Every structure is written in structure tokens, then in C-alpha cells.
C-alpha positions as CSV (number, residue, x, y, z in Angstrom):
1,M,-102.4,-96.6,-105.7
2,K,-101.8,-94.2,-102.8
3,H,-100.2,-91.4,-104.9
4,S,-101.8,-91.6,-108.3
5,F,-100.5,-89.3,-111.0
6,K,-103.8,-89.3,-112.8
7,R,-105.7,-88.6,-109.6
8,A,-103.3,-85.8,-108.7
9,I,-103.9,-84.1,-112.1
10,A,-107.7,-84.4,-111.8
11,D,-107.5,-82.8,-108.3
12,R,-105.4,-80.0,-109.7
13,L,-107.8,-79.4,-112.6
14,F,-110.8,-79.4,-110.3
15,F,-109.1,-76.8,-108.2
16,V,-108.3,-74.6,-111.2
17,Y,-111.8,-75.1,-112.6
18,S,-113.4,-74.1,-109.3
19,I,-111.2,-71.0,-109.0
20,A,-112.0,-70.0,-112.6
21,F,-115.7,-70.5,-112.0
22,I,-115.8,-68.4,-108.9
23,I,-113.8,-65.6,-110.7
24,I,-116.1,-65.6,-113.7
25,V,-119.3,-65.6,-111.5
26,C,-117.9,-62.7,-109.5
27,I,-117.0,-60.8,-112.6
28,A,-120.4,-61.5,-114.2
29,N,-122.2,-60.4,-111.0
30,Y,-120.2,-57.2,-110.9
31,Q,-120.9,-56.5,-114.5
32,Y,-124.7,-57.3,-114.1
33,A,-124.9,-55.0,-111.0
34,S,-123.0,-52.2,-112.9
35,V,-125.4,-52.4,-115.8
36,V,-128.5,-52.4,-113.7
37,E,-127.2,-49.6,-111.5
38,Y,-126.7,-47.5,-114.6
39,E,-130.3,-48.3,-115.7
40,V,-131.5,-47.2,-112.3
41,V,-129.8,-43.9,-112.6
42,I,-131.3,-43.3,-116.1
43,Y,-134.7,-44.4,-114.8
44,Q,-134.5,-41.9,-112.0
45,K,-133.7,-39.1,-114.3
46,N,-136.6,-39.9,-116.6
47,M,-138.9,-39.9,-113.6
48,Q,-138.3,-36.1,-113.1
49,N,-140.8,-35.2,-115.8
50,I,-143.4,-37.7,-114.8
51,K,-146.3,-36.8,-112.4
52,I,-146.0,-39.0,-109.3
53,S,-149.1,-40.1,-107.5
54,A,-149.3,-39.2,-103.8
55,E,-150.1,-42.8,-103.1
56,I,-146.5,-43.8,-103.5
57,Y,-145.2,-41.0,-101.4
58,T,-143.5,-42.5,-98.3
59,S,-141.9,-39.8,-96.2
60,S,-139.5,-37.0,-96.2
61,E,-136.9,-39.3,-94.8
62,I,-134.0,-39.8,-97.2
63,K,-133.6,-43.5,-98.1
64,P,-130.2,-45.0,-99.1
65,L,-129.4,-45.2,-102.7
66,V,-129.5,-48.5,-104.5
67,C,-126.1,-50.3,-104.3
68,K,-124.7,-53.2,-106.2
69,W,-125.3,-55.6,-103.4
70,D,-129.0,-54.6,-103.2
71,I,-129.3,-55.3,-106.9
72,I,-127.6,-58.7,-106.7
73,Q,-129.6,-59.7,-103.7
74,S,-133.0,-58.8,-105.3
75,A,-131.9,-60.4,-108.6
76,I,-131.0,-63.7,-106.9
77,M,-134.4,-63.7,-105.2
78,L,-136.2,-62.9,-108.5
79,Q,-137.7,-59.7,-107.0
80,E,-138.0,-56.2,-108.4
81,I,-135.4,-53.8,-107.1
82,P,-136.9,-51.2,-104.6
83,I,-135.7,-47.7,-105.3
84,Y,-136.4,-44.5,-103.4
85,P,-136.2,-41.5,-105.7
86,T,-136.7,-38.0,-104.3
87,F,-138.7,-35.5,-106.2
88,H,-139.5,-32.0,-104.9
89,N,-138.1,-33.0,-101.5
90,Q,-140.4,-36.0,-101.3
91,T,-139.2,-39.6,-101.3
92,Y,-141.2,-42.3,-103.2
93,K,-141.0,-46.0,-103.0
94,L,-140.8,-47.4,-106.5
95,F,-139.8,-50.8,-107.9
96,F,-137.5,-51.2,-110.9
97,T,-137.4,-54.1,-113.3
98,P,-134.0,-54.5,-115.0
99,Q,-133.9,-54.9,-118.7
100,Y,-131.9,-58.1,-118.4
101,G,-133.0,-61.1,-116.4
102,Y,-130.3,-62.0,-113.8
103,Y,-130.2,-65.7,-114.5
104,A,-130.3,-65.2,-118.3
105,F,-127.5,-62.7,-118.0
106,M,-125.4,-65.1,-115.8
107,L,-126.0,-68.1,-117.9
108,K,-124.1,-66.9,-120.9
109,P,-120.6,-66.5,-119.2
110,I,-121.1,-69.7,-117.3
111,I,-121.9,-71.6,-120.5
112,A,-119.0,-70.0,-122.3
113,L,-116.7,-70.8,-119.3
114,S,-118.0,-74.4,-119.2
115,V,-117.4,-74.9,-122.9
116,I,-113.9,-73.5,-122.6
117,L,-113.1,-75.7,-119.6
118,V,-114.6,-78.8,-121.2
119,F,-112.4,-78.2,-124.2
120,I,-109.4,-77.7,-122.1
121,Y,-110.2,-80.8,-120.1
122,F,-110.6,-83.0,-123.1
123,T,-107.5,-81.6,-124.7
124,L,-105.4,-82.0,-121.6
125,N,-106.9,-85.4,-120.9
126,K,-105.8,-86.7,-124.3
127,V,-102.3,-85.6,-123.6
128,I,-102.3,-86.9,-120.1
129,Q,-103.8,-90.2,-121.1
130,R,-101.2,-90.6,-123.8
131,G,-98.4,-89.8,-121.2
132,L,-100.0,-92.2,-118.7
133,T,-100.2,-94.9,-121.3
134,R,-96.6,-94.6,-122.2
135,L,-95.6,-94.5,-118.5
136,T,-97.5,-97.7,-118.0
137,R,-95.7,-99.3,-120.9
138,F,-92.4,-98.0,-119.4
139,E,-93.4,-99.7,-116.1
140,D,-94.1,-102.9,-118.0
141,F,-90.7,-102.5,-119.7
142,L,-89.0,-102.2,-116.4
143,L,-90.9,-105.1,-114.8
144,Y,-90.1,-107.4,-117.7
145,Y,-86.4,-106.6,-117.3
146,F,-86.3,-107.2,-113.6
147,K,-88.4,-110.3,-113.9
148,N,-86.7,-112.0,-116.8
149,G,-83.3,-110.3,-116.9
150,A,-83.7,-109.3,-120.5
151,I,-85.0,-106.3,-122.6
152,D,-88.4,-106.5,-124.4
153,E,-87.5,-104.9,-127.7
154,N,-91.2,-104.6,-128.8
155,L,-92.1,-102.6,-125.6
156,Y,-89.0,-100.5,-126.1
157,A,-90.1,-99.7,-129.7
158,S,-93.6,-98.7,-128.6
159,L,-92.0,-96.2,-126.2
160,G,-90.4,-94.3,-129.0
161,E,-93.6,-93.1,-130.7
162,Y,-92.9,-89.5,-129.6
163,D,-89.5,-87.8,-129.3
164,D,-90.1,-86.4,-125.8
165,E,-88.8,-86.6,-122.3
166,I,-90.3,-90.0,-121.7
167,Y,-88.5,-91.3,-124.8
168,L,-85.2,-89.8,-123.6
169,L,-85.8,-91.4,-120.2
170,C,-86.3,-94.8,-121.9
171,V,-83.2,-94.4,-124.0
172,Q,-81.1,-93.7,-120.9
173,T,-82.7,-96.5,-119.0
174,K,-82.0,-99.0,-121.9
175,K,-78.4,-97.9,-121.9
176,I,-78.2,-98.7,-118.2
177,M,-79.9,-102.0,-118.7
178,D,-77.5,-103.0,-121.5
179,E,-74.5,-102.1,-119.3
180,N,-76.0,-104.0,-116.4
181,L,-76.6,-107.1,-118.6
182,R,-73.0,-107.0,-119.8
183,T,-71.8,-106.6,-116.3
184,L,-74.1,-109.4,-115.0
185,G,-72.9,-111.6,-117.9
186,S,-69.3,-110.9,-116.9
187,E,-70.1,-111.6,-113.2
188,K,-71.9,-114.8,-114.0
189,T,-68.9,-116.0,-116.1
190,F,-66.6,-114.9,-113.3
191,L,-68.7,-116.7,-110.7
192,R,-68.8,-119.8,-112.8
193,T,-65.1,-119.7,-113.0
194,L,-64.8,-119.2,-109.2
195,E,-67.1,-122.2,-108.6
196,E,-64.8,-124.4,-110.8
197,L,-61.6,-123.3,-109.1
198,N,-60.0,-125.5,-106.5
199,E,-59.2,-122.4,-104.5
200,V,-61.7,-121.2,-101.8
201,V,-62.9,-117.7,-102.3
202,L,-64.6,-115.9,-99.3
203,E,-66.1,-112.5,-98.7
204,L,-65.9,-111.4,-95.0
205,S,-67.7,-108.6,-93.2
206,Q,-65.8,-106.0,-91.1
207,D,-66.3,-108.3,-88.1
208,F,-65.0,-111.3,-90.1
209,K,-68.4,-113.0,-90.7
210,I,-68.5,-115.1,-93.8
211,I,-70.9,-113.3,-96.2
212,E,-70.3,-115.2,-99.5
213,H,-68.3,-118.3,-100.5
214,N,-67.8,-120.6,-103.5
215,K,-68.6,-124.3,-103.4
216,S,-64.9,-125.2,-102.6
217,W,-65.6,-123.9,-99.0
218,I,-68.3,-126.4,-98.3
219,P,-66.1,-129.4,-97.4
220,I,-64.2,-127.1,-94.9
221,K,-67.2,-125.3,-93.5
222,K,-68.2,-126.1,-89.9
223,K,-71.0,-124.7,-87.8
224,S,-69.4,-121.3,-87.2
225,D,-69.7,-118.4,-89.7
226,N,-66.9,-116.4,-88.1
227,F,-63.7,-116.9,-90.0
228,L,-61.6,-116.4,-86.9
229,D,-63.0,-119.6,-85.4
230,Y,-61.2,-121.6,-88.2
231,L,-57.7,-120.2,-87.4
232,N,-55.4,-121.5,-84.8
233,N,-54.7,-119.2,-81.9
234,K,-51.3,-118.0,-83.1
235,N,-52.5,-117.1,-86.6
236,G,-55.7,-115.6,-85.2
237,K,-53.8,-113.2,-83.0
238,I,-51.3,-112.3,-85.8
239,F,-54.2,-111.7,-88.1
240,L,-56.0,-109.3,-85.7
241,L,-52.7,-107.4,-85.2
242,K,-52.1,-106.9,-88.9
243,I,-55.7,-105.9,-89.9
244,P,-55.2,-102.2,-89.0
245,Y,-52.1,-102.1,-91.2
246,L,-54.0,-103.8,-94.0
247,K,-56.8,-101.2,-93.8
248,N,-54.3,-98.4,-93.9
249,N,-52.6,-99.8,-97.0
250,V,-49.4,-100.5,-95.1
251,F,-49.8,-104.1,-96.2
252,K,-51.2,-105.0,-99.6
253,H,-52.3,-108.3,-98.3
254,I,-51.8,-110.8,-95.4
255,V,-50.5,-114.3,-96.2
256,F,-50.1,-117.2,-93.7
257,I,-50.5,-121.0,-93.5
258,D,-53.2,-122.7,-91.4
259,N,-55.0,-126.0,-91.3
260,L,-58.4,-124.4,-90.7
261,N,-59.4,-127.0,-88.1
262,T,-58.9,-129.8,-90.6
263,K,-56.8,-132.9,-90.0
264,E,-53.6,-133.4,-92.0
265,R,-54.5,-130.6,-94.5
266,Y,-52.7,-127.2,-94.9
267,F,-53.9,-124.1,-96.7
268,E,-52.2,-120.9,-97.8
269,I,-54.5,-118.0,-96.9
270,K,-54.3,-114.7,-98.6
271,I,-56.5,-111.8,-97.3
272,I,-57.0,-108.5,-99.1
273,D,-59.0,-105.4,-98.1
274,M,-61.8,-104.4,-100.4
275,E,-63.1,-101.2,-98.6
276,N,-66.2,-102.4,-96.8
277,V,-65.4,-106.2,-96.9
278,F,-62.4,-108.5,-96.9
279,G,-61.5,-110.9,-99.7
280,V,-60.0,-114.2,-98.8
281,I,-58.3,-116.6,-101.2
282,I,-57.5,-120.1,-99.8
283,R,-55.3,-122.5,-101.6
284,D,-54.8,-126.1,-100.6
285,I,-51.0,-126.7,-100.3
286,T,-51.1,-130.0,-98.3
287,D,-49.0,-131.9,-100.8
288,A,-46.5,-129.1,-101.2
289,Y,-46.4,-128.4,-97.5
290,N,-45.9,-132.1,-96.6
291,T,-43.2,-132.4,-99.3
292,E,-41.5,-129.3,-97.9
293,Q,-41.7,-130.6,-94.3
294,D,-40.4,-134.0,-95.4
295,N,-37.5,-132.3,-97.2
296,R,-36.8,-130.2,-94.2
297,R,-37.0,-133.2,-91.9
298,I,-34.6,-135.1,-94.2
299,S,-32.2,-132.2,-94.3
300,L,-32.4,-131.6,-90.5
301,L,-32.7,-135.2,-89.2
302,D,-30.1,-137.9,-89.2
303,P,-31.3,-140.5,-91.7
304,L,-30.2,-143.5,-89.5
305,T,-31.3,-142.5,-86.1
306,N,-34.1,-140.0,-87.1
307,I,-32.9,-137.5,-84.5
308,P,-31.7,-134.0,-85.3
309,N,-28.4,-133.6,-87.2
310,R,-25.7,-131.1,-86.7
311,A,-27.6,-128.3,-88.6
312,L,-30.8,-128.6,-86.6
313,F,-28.9,-129.0,-83.3
314,L,-27.0,-125.7,-83.9
315,E,-30.4,-124.0,-84.5
316,K,-31.8,-125.4,-81.3
317,L,-28.7,-124.5,-79.4
318,E,-28.9,-120.9,-80.5
319,S,-32.6,-120.8,-79.6
320,E,-31.8,-122.3,-76.2
321,I,-29.1,-119.6,-75.6
322,K,-31.7,-116.8,-76.4
323,K,-34.2,-118.4,-74.1
324,A,-31.7,-118.7,-71.3
325,Q,-30.8,-115.0,-71.7
326,R,-34.5,-114.0,-71.5
327,N,-35.2,-116.2,-68.5
328,N,-31.8,-115.8,-66.8
329,N,-31.3,-119.5,-66.3
330,S,-28.7,-122.2,-67.1
331,F,-28.5,-125.2,-69.4
332,A,-26.0,-128.0,-70.1
333,V,-24.5,-129.3,-73.4
334,L,-23.6,-133.0,-73.2
335,F,-21.1,-134.5,-75.7
336,F,-21.2,-138.3,-76.2
337,D,-18.6,-140.6,-77.7
338,L,-19.3,-144.4,-77.9
339,N,-16.3,-146.3,-76.6
340,K,-15.0,-149.2,-78.7
341,F,-17.4,-148.4,-81.5
342,K,-14.7,-148.9,-84.1
343,N,-14.1,-152.4,-82.8
344,I,-17.8,-153.3,-83.1
345,N,-17.7,-152.2,-86.8
346,D,-14.5,-154.1,-87.5
347,D,-15.6,-157.3,-85.7
348,Y,-19.3,-157.5,-86.5
349,G,-19.8,-155.2,-89.5
350,H,-21.5,-151.9,-90.1
351,E,-25.0,-153.3,-89.5
352,A,-24.0,-154.1,-85.9
353,G,-22.6,-150.6,-85.6
354,D,-25.8,-149.1,-87.0
355,K,-27.8,-151.2,-84.5
356,I,-25.7,-149.7,-81.7
357,L,-26.2,-146.1,-82.9
358,V,-30.0,-146.5,-83.3
359,E,-30.3,-148.2,-79.9
360,F,-28.2,-145.5,-78.2
361,S,-30.3,-142.7,-79.7
362,Q,-33.6,-144.4,-78.7
363,R,-32.5,-145.1,-75.2
364,V,-31.0,-141.7,-74.4
365,S,-34.0,-139.9,-76.0
366,S,-36.4,-141.9,-73.8
367,V,-34.9,-140.5,-70.5
368,L,-34.5,-136.9,-71.7
369,R,-37.3,-134.4,-71.2
370,A,-39.6,-133.3,-74.0
371,S,-37.9,-129.9,-73.9
372,D,-34.4,-131.5,-74.2
373,T,-32.7,-132.2,-77.5
374,L,-30.5,-135.2,-78.6
375,A,-28.6,-134.9,-81.9
376,R,-26.0,-136.9,-83.9
377,L,-23.0,-134.9,-85.1
378,G,-21.7,-137.8,-87.2
379,G,-20.1,-141.2,-86.7
380,D,-20.4,-142.2,-83.1
381,E,-20.5,-138.6,-81.7
382,F,-23.8,-137.3,-80.2
383,V,-24.7,-134.1,-78.4
384,A,-27.6,-133.2,-76.1
385,I,-29.1,-130.0,-74.7
386,L,-30.5,-130.2,-71.2
387,G,-32.5,-127.0,-70.9
388,A,-33.4,-124.9,-67.8
389,L,-31.3,-126.7,-65.2
390,K,-32.1,-125.7,-61.6
391,D,-28.8,-127.0,-60.1
392,A,-25.9,-129.5,-60.5
393,E,-27.9,-132.2,-58.8
394,E,-30.5,-132.2,-61.6
395,L,-27.7,-132.7,-64.1
396,D,-26.4,-135.6,-62.1
397,I,-29.8,-137.3,-62.0
398,V,-30.2,-137.1,-65.8
399,I,-26.7,-138.5,-66.4
400,H,-27.4,-141.3,-63.9
401,K,-30.6,-142.1,-65.9
402,I,-28.6,-142.3,-69.1
403,D,-26.0,-144.5,-67.5
404,Y,-28.7,-146.8,-66.2
405,I,-30.6,-147.1,-69.5
406,L,-27.4,-148.0,-71.3
407,E,-26.5,-150.9,-69.0
408,K,-28.7,-153.4,-70.8
409,E,-26.8,-155.1,-73.6
410,V,-28.0,-155.0,-77.2
411,E,-29.0,-158.3,-78.8
412,Y,-27.6,-158.7,-82.3
413,G,-28.3,-162.1,-83.7
414,A,-26.6,-164.6,-81.4
415,I,-24.3,-162.1,-79.7
416,S,-24.8,-159.4,-77.1
417,L,-23.2,-156.0,-77.5
418,K,-22.6,-153.6,-74.8
419,I,-23.0,-149.8,-75.2
420,E,-20.3,-147.8,-73.5
421,T,-20.0,-144.0,-73.7
422,S,-17.9,-141.2,-72.4
423,I,-19.7,-137.9,-71.7
424,G,-18.3,-134.4,-71.6
425,V,-20.4,-131.5,-70.1
426,S,-20.3,-127.7,-70.5
427,I,-22.6,-125.3,-68.7
428,Y,-24.1,-122.1,-70.0
429,P,-23.2,-119.4,-69.1
430,E,-20.3,-120.4,-66.9
431,D,-18.4,-122.2,-69.7
432,G,-19.3,-120.0,-72.6
433,N,-22.1,-117.8,-74.1
434,S,-21.9,-119.1,-77.7
435,G,-22.8,-122.5,-79.2
436,D,-19.4,-123.2,-80.7
437,I,-17.6,-122.5,-77.4
438,L,-20.1,-124.7,-75.5
439,I,-19.7,-127.6,-77.9
440,L,-15.9,-127.3,-78.0
441,K,-15.6,-127.3,-74.2
442,A,-18.0,-130.2,-73.9
443,D,-15.9,-132.1,-76.5
444,N,-12.7,-131.3,-74.4
445,A,-14.5,-132.5,-71.3
446,M,-15.5,-135.7,-73.1
447,Y,-11.9,-136.5,-74.0
448,K,-11.0,-135.9,-70.4
449,S,-13.7,-138.4,-69.4
450,K,-12.4,-141.0,-71.9
451,K,-8.8,-140.5,-70.8
452,N,-9.7,-140.9,-67.1
453,N,-12.1,-143.8,-67.8
454,Q,-14.9,-141.8,-66.2
455,K,-18.7,-141.9,-67.0
456,Y,-18.7,-138.2,-67.5
457,C,-16.7,-135.1,-66.9
458,K,-17.6,-131.4,-66.5
459,Y,-15.5,-128.9,-68.3
460,R,-14.8,-126.7,-65.4
461,H,-13.3,-129.7,-63.5
462,E,-10.6,-130.3,-66.1
463,T,-9.0,-126.9,-65.3
């Protein structure tokens, strides 16, 4: 272990012991030198009454007094201490032997210090070892939890032998573990519930990468992990435009319908902001969507001819007016009435009449452009929108195509029936700028056409 707690304590103790040893040695040396120095002074005084031999006379030069360092230096080298006392103006070289031996004097404090330090070491070591043992148990306690996702009660009980900081740490840790286990249990239950849901649940990053998903996403998932790649272009653009408002809590959520690049399936997609990620809930609404579309189609399409009815035609007419206003162009409204249709119903029955209506709608639709609209108002009355006309010649070409496609008779059993129609035309914006006015004027032009036995009549010509 790179940073061992036990090794760190040993290093600190060694440092303290070293400093203590140095201090004790210095104090002992100082004390020894002071004692010996005092002995030297006494010895020199005693020498005043003693007759000194001339042999130990040195010179009249004054020698330095003995200092503590001289005493320590001689003592370490096990030598007698040279002293130079002066008597009657004469200096003598003498050697003094201290009463106490240096090493014997130093040994006592060192032994005492060593005993004290050893006692301290073993006392601290016992406490440290006990703490380290409990920390090791605490480590095992944590490892068991992270490995098995459970709490080892026996290990926890062994950590409570002493009511100290380690025990308090263990108590707080166990509380956190218990709370985490409860949370994980709730999350697992929640995740199992998510997995069993038919709804798709996704978690997106800030750049719309799919981070997490439940198993319901797997049948939809393609190669890409970017959620935007699953949306059609229109929904993708709208989604990106609304995201800033979602983040700023202007919107609580974003909801739209998309097929997520699947065939014949439709999903309601709800997106919510969860601070650092986006939550997505996707619900398959294919059946409901198809039912709604079928109902809408039934309500907006003529059940016999399967072309738009009056309600859908009026919607498309209003849309065409707005488009023409934006683009500053013209369009035509054609009003059709089938000539002698009542006679066909009276002579051959309503099935023959229905045959004529269906054949008329199919033939006229086949010559109109994809952007044009043919609708049945009711009975034998039909209307059409010819959008974005360039000139009157283009209108004449379309009517000529209609006239030509209707020339072929309709076979009904053993008889042949002819489709004859009168057409009235109104032009936007010359003849009106609202749907009701354009239909009314096209109707008036149609009656003018029927009265004059013409193929078609433009409204502006009747005035």
C-alpha cells in the first residue's frame, strides 16, 4: 500500500524518538560537563596547598581554562582531562580524572529514556493495532456490501466493541447503506415495472444520444443511437425549436406523433426535461391513430365515390385561398352538374346512377393534377379546385381533358350510358376572395352553361 497508515505512524514515532534521544543526550552531556567542570574548579583550589614539582612546570604562558567542550571531547576519547592551573605565577600541566566515568554517566539517562520510549511504543502500538484491526474490519464490511449488495451483521456487530469515532463512523455508514438498499430496492421494482410496460422509456443526453432504454425499445431500435435520426424531418425541426423553451420551463413537456421510421406504426412521443438529461415516454397509438384517421376519412370523404365531401372541400378551398394570397397567384373553382342524371336513376335504377357517379369521379380525378381537388357536394353536383393557374389557356386545356375523358360511354350490363356534364367556372381573385362567393359564382356559371347547352361557362362571361 502506497500510503500505509501504520507505516506513517511508525515513521512519526521514529522521528519523535530520534528527537527525544538527541535532546536527552545533549542534556546529559551538558550535565556531565557541568559536574566535571565543577570538580575541576574544586581540584584547582585544593592544589593551592600542595607542593608542586618543578618537573610539571611548563611555562609562564597562560593556558586557556578547561571548557565544557574540552571535557566532553576528552571523555568521549576516554582520556584524562588536561588542565593548566597557575600557582605563584607559574603554569603547570596536570591531568584530571573525573569522579564519574563518562559512558557510565551517559548510560543511565539513555537506559531510562529507552525504557520510557519502549513503554510508550508498546502502549501506543496496542491502541494503534486495535484501531487498525477495526479499520480492516470496517474495510471488509464495506467490501462485502459493495460486492454482495447486503450488510454483514456479524461484521457490523464486531465494529461496535468500543464506543468511539470508528463506531460512530460505522453507524452513519450503515444508515447510508440501509437507505441505499431501500432506494435500490425501489429502483429495481420501478425498473422491473418499466420493463413490463408496453410504453418505451428512454433517457437522452443533452445532444439527444440514447443513454438508457427499456426492452420495449428493442423492436424499434435501428443502428443509430441519436434520437433525432428516428424522427421525420418536420417533427425533428419542431423538436429542436421547442427544446430551449422546455429547458427554460416555458413548456412542461413536448408531445407529438411520429412513426419513428417504422412502417404502418404510429407513436405518441412525450419528452420532459430532467436537468442534465431528457426523459422520453413513447406510447404505441397505431390502432387509435388508424381508427381516428378512418373516422376522419369517413367524415371527410364521400362514401360512394371516396373523394372529399363538402366539409373537406371547404377546408381545402380556404387553404388554397391562403396559399394564393401568399404566392400572389390565381386558381379556379369548377362546378359540375351531370345532365339527365335523374332520367338515368328513373329509367335504370339507383345502381346505374351510382355507377355513373363513381365513373365520373374516377375519370375526372385521373386528369386533374395531384395538387388539384375534386369533391362531391351531394347528388350529382361536384366541385373542383384547379390550383396555381398560369393563364386562361391552362384552364381550357384541363377542361378539354375532362371533356375528352368523359366521351367514352359507361357499360352497365347490356346497356351503355353516356356521361354528360355542365361546368361553371369562377376565378380567384377576379370573381371573389372567399370560398362561399367562389362556389356561388361557379354555380351560377354552371346554370348558364346548362341553359345555353355549353360544355362550360366562366362566371365573368355571364355578365
